N, C-alpha and C positions, 0 to 999 in steps of 0.2 A: 504494500500500500504506500509506504514511504517513497519507494522508487516511482510509482505511478504519479503520485502527487508532485514530486519534484520534477519529473520529466514534463509534466503538463502545466507547471507553474501554478499549481492549485494550492489553496489554503487547507489547513487541517480543520475542516468544519463538516457538519452533517451532510450538506449537499455534495461536497466533493467526495466524501467517503462513500456515499450511495453511488455516485457515478463510477468510482473505482470498483466497487463490488459488482455492479452491473457488467462492466467490461470483463471482469474475471468470472462471470457466470453465476454469481451468487445473488440472483434477483430477489429471492425470498428472505434474504438476511435482514435482520433488524439492526438499525444503528441507534445506539443510545449515546449521544455525545455529551461528555462532561466538559464544560468549558469554564471560563473565568468566573462566572457568577457562582459556580459550585466549588471553587478551590478551597474556600474556608471549611467546607464540609468534608474534604478528602485529605486533609493534612494528617500526619501521624499524631497519635494521642500523646506520645512522649518523644522527646528528642534523644535518640540514641543511635549510635553507629551500628549498622547491620554487619555482623561478622560473616564474611564471605570465604574465609580460609578453606572450608571444606569443599568449596565449589571451584577453587583455582585449578587450572589445568596442571597436571603433573606429568613429568617433572617440571618444576619451575626453573627458569634459567635467569640467573642473576649476573649482572655485569659489575665488576669491582673496578671503579674508576681510580685513576692514579692521583688526581688532584694536582697534576703537574702544570696545567694551563687553565686560564680563565675560559669560560664557556665550553667546557670539555664536552658536554652532551652534544653541542652543535658540531664540534669537530668529529666526534665519534660517528654521529648519524649521517655525516656527509663524506665519510672516509670510504676508501675502497673495501675496507674490512666489513662495513655495515651489512652489505648484501650477503656476505659469508655468514654473519651472525644470524640474519633473518632466515637464510636457507637451513642453518643448523636448527633453529627453533622450529621451523616447519617440519624438518625430519623427525623431530621429537613430538610433533603435534602439540606445541606449546608456544609460549611467547617470551619476550625479553623484558626484564625489569632491572633498573639500576638499583643496587642494594641500598637499603636504608638501615643502618645499624640501630636506629632508634625504634624502628617498627618491625623489621623483618625477623627479629629473633622469635617472634610469635608465629611466623609463617614458614620458616625453613624446615623442610622435612627430609627424611632419608631419601637418597636418590636424586635430590635436586642438583643442578649444575651451577657452579660458580666459575665464571670466565674472568680470568685476570688479564689485565692489559700490560702489566709490568711487574717489577720486583715488589713494590708496595702491596699490590693485590695478591701476589704469590705468598707473601708473608702472612697476609690476613687469612688466606685459605688455610695455610698450615696451622695458624693459631686456632681457627674454628675447628679443625680436625682434632687438635689436641684437647679441645673442650668436649669432644665426643660426638660432634656432628658427623653423620655418615653421608658425606656429600661427594659429588664428583667434581674434580678440578681440571680445568682445561685452560691452556694458554690461548690467547686470541690468535697467536701464530699457528696453532694446530687446528683451528676450527675449519 
């Protein structure tokens, strides 16, 4: 539906959704559009973060940055190595995430991959292994 609406430059409203459903052969479908006037009625009753850890693709693939240059993410994501990292992630049916030591201690599981870009990352992987994490370690040169 998103694709249909975007390609036809249509808004997300009841008329456009009905049009899309008809195009795809769902003429008897009912559209119950919840829009702006209804938003106050559909907000969560309490403010809490939804824990998605059990739904993450496994194995997770974490990149350990070196911190050697400013805007490191931009350099990594425009480097010749980036496509190799993406292909590796696809081969594992997973995705890539830059590691966050503040949060990812809750999400790292056995069998996850840590890809280190240099000596600093390599030392971090070894340290995590010494702490008992059962993780796979790969140099970006070997991806």
